[in-house]
C-alpha positions as CSV (number, residue, x, y, z in Angstrom):
1,X,12.9,10.9,5.7
2,X,12.8,7.2,6.6
3,X,11.8,4.2,4.6
4,X,11.7,0.9,6.6
5,X,13.7,2.7,9.3
6,X,16.6,3.7,7.1
7,X,17.4,7.4,6.2
8,X,16.8,8.1,2.6
9,X,18.9,10.6,0.7
10,X,17.7,12.7,-2.2
11,X,20.1,10.6,-4.4
12,X,18.4,7.4,-3.3
13,X,15.0,8.9,-4.0
14,X,16.1,10.0,-7.4
15,X,17.3,6.5,-8.1
16,X,14.0,5.1,-6.9
17,X,12.1,7.4,-9.2
18,X,14.3,6.3,-12.1
19,X,13.7,2.6,-11.5
20,X,9.9,2.7,-10.8
21,X,9.3,4.8,-13.9
22,X,11.7,3.0,-16.3
23,X,10.4,2.3,-19.8
24,X,11.2,-1.4,-19.6
25,X,9.0,-2.3,-16.6
26,X,7.3,0.7,-14.9
27,X,5.3,0.5,-11.8
28,X,1.7,0.9,-12.7
29,X,-0.2,-0.1,-9.5
30,X,0.3,0.7,-5.9
31,X,-1.4,-0.5,-2.7
32,X,-1.4,1.4,0.6
33,X,-2.2,0.3,4.1
34,X,-2.6,3.8,5.7
35,X,-1.8,5.1,9.1
36,X,1.1,6.5,11.1
37,X,3.3,3.8,9.4
38,X,2.1,3.2,5.9
39,X,2.6,0.0,4.0
40,X,3.2,0.8,0.3
41,X,3.6,-1.8,-2.4
42,X,4.3,-1.3,-6.1
43,X,3.4,-3.6,-9.0
44,X,4.2,-3.8,-12.7
45,X,1.8,-4.2,-15.6
46,X,1.7,-8.0,-15.0
47,X,0.8,-7.5,-11.3
48,X,4.1,-8.7,-10.0
49,X,5.3,-7.2,-6.7
50,X,8.2,-4.8,-7.3
51,X,8.7,-3.2,-3.9
52,X,7.3,-3.2,-0.3
53,X,8.1,-0.3,2.0
54,X,6.9,1.1,5.3
55,X,6.8,4.9,5.0
56,X,6.0,7.4,7.8
57,X,2.8,9.4,7.3
58,X,4.6,12.7,7.0
59,X,6.6,11.4,4.0
60,X,3.9,9.6,2.1
61,X,3.3,12.3,-0.5
62,X,7.0,12.9,-1.0
63,X,7.4,9.2,-2.0
64,X,4.1,9.0,-4.1
65,X,5.3,12.1,-6.1
66,X,8.2,10.0,-7.4
67,X,5.8,7.5,-9.0
68,X,4.9,8.9,-12.5
69,X,3.1,6.0,-14.2
70,X,0.6,4.9,-11.7
71,X,-2.8,3.9,-13.1
72,X,-4.5,2.7,-10.0
73,X,-4.1,2.9,-6.2
74,X,-5.7,0.4,-3.9
75,X,-6.0,1.8,-0.4
76,X,-7.6,0.5,2.8
77,X,-10.6,2.7,3.8
78,X,-11.3,3.9,7.2
79,X,-14.6,3.7,9.1
80,X,-15.1,4.7,12.7
81,X,-17.4,2.2,14.2
82,X,-19.5,3.0,17.3
83,X,-17.8,0.2,19.3
84,X,-14.4,1.7,18.5
85,X,-15.3,5.4,18.9
86,X,-14.2,5.5,22.6
87,X,-10.7,4.4,21.6
88,X,-10.4,7.4,19.3
89,X,-11.0,10.1,22.0
90,X,-8.1,12.6,21.7
91,X,-6.8,10.9,18.6
92,X,-5.4,13.0,15.8
93,X,-7.0,10.6,13.4
94,X,-3.8,10.0,11.5
95,X,-5.2,7.2,9.2
96,X,-8.1,9.2,7.7
97,X,-5.7,12.2,7.3
98,X,-3.3,10.0,5.3
99,X,-6.1,8.7,3.2
100,X,-7.0,12.3,2.4
101,X,-3.4,13.0,1.3
102,X,-3.4,9.9,-0.9
103,X,-6.8,10.9,-2.4
104,X,-5.5,14.4,-3.1
105,X,-2.3,13.1,-4.7
106,X,-4.3,10.7,-6.8
107,X,-6.7,13.4,-8.0
108,X,-3.8,15.7,-9.0
109,X,-2.1,12.9,-10.9
110,X,-5.2,11.3,-12.5
111,X,-4.8,8.1,-10.6
112,X,-7.9,6.0,-10.0
113,X,-8.5,5.1,-6.3
114,X,-10.0,1.8,-5.2
115,X,-10.9,1.7,-1.5
116,X,-11.3,-1.5,0.4
117,X,-12.5,-2.2,4.0
118,X,-10.1,-3.8,6.4
119,X,-12.4,-6.7,6.6
120,X,-11.1,-8.2,3.3
121,X,-7.7,-9.0,5.0
122,X,-8.6,-12.5,6.4
123,X,-9.7,-13.7,3.0
124,X,-6.8,-12.1,1.2
125,X,-4.2,-13.5,3.7
126,X,-5.8,-17.0,3.2
127,X,-5.4,-16.6,-0.6
128,X,-1.7,-15.7,-0.3
129,X,-1.2,-18.7,2.0
130,X,-0.1,-16.6,5.0
131,X,-1.4,-15.5,8.4
132,X,-1.7,-11.9,9.2
133,X,1.3,-10.5,11.0
134,X,0.8,-9.2,14.6
135,X,0.5,-5.5,14.9
136,X,3.9,-5.5,16.7
137,X,5.7,-6.8,13.6
138,X,7.3,-4.0,11.7
139,X,6.4,-5.7,8.4
140,X,2.7,-5.8,9.3
141,X,1.7,-2.7,7.3
142,X,3.5,-3.6,4.1
143,X,2.0,-7.1,4.1
144,X,-1.4,-5.6,4.7
145,X,-0.9,-3.4,1.7
146,X,0.2,-6.4,-0.4
147,X,-2.9,-8.5,0.5
148,X,-5.2,-5.5,-0.3
149,X,-3.7,-5.5,-3.8
150,X,-3.9,-9.3,-4.2
151,X,-7.6,-9.2,-3.1
152,X,-8.3,-6.5,-5.7
153,X,-6.4,-8.4,-8.5
154,X,-8.2,-11.7,-7.7
155,X,-11.7,-10.1,-7.4
156,X,-11.2,-8.4,-10.8
157,X,-10.0,-11.6,-12.5
158,X,-6.5,-10.4,-13.1
159,X,-4.8,-13.1,-11.1
160,X,-6.3,-16.5,-10.4
161,X,-6.4,-17.2,-6.7
162,X,-4.7,-20.5,-7.4
163,X,-1.6,-18.6,-8.7
164,X,-1.1,-16.7,-5.5
165,X,0.8,-19.5,-3.8
166,X,3.4,-19.1,-6.6
167,X,3.7,-15.4,-5.8
168,X,4.0,-16.0,-2.0
169,X,5.9,-13.1,-0.3
170,X,8.2,-13.9,2.6
171,X,8.5,-11.2,5.2
């Protein structure tokens, strides 16, 4: 299994599980930018970013299964628009398949799912004071996951938009 291009051992995954579920400051929220490479971010009860990873699609559930205290998962939704349908010919539709895996995981673990369209990203990137990374940048997916969470948190009055500059993430 690879996270951010590095091989992950079972010992490292065990340590990850221990840290993200610690009584002192457990991870309670996650955000996911789904696809072949999945941006996954974790947040504590005060909505502070705890981790940002890029995880291959075939390992997403294996990592999610290590998160035991998640209350809510914000995930980018997928819509196939008519003007994009031609581009999907012969596609194995990896993104909607990953979303299905995440939805199944959430249902099994009693985690609430919040879906957001990709169209929120320009607003969310402006709120965090950054420009969207090019698709060629390997950090693109995890930053997209992060802005999905920030958008949700601001829209729900959990974080004032003016506070986001203080929480700026450098990639």
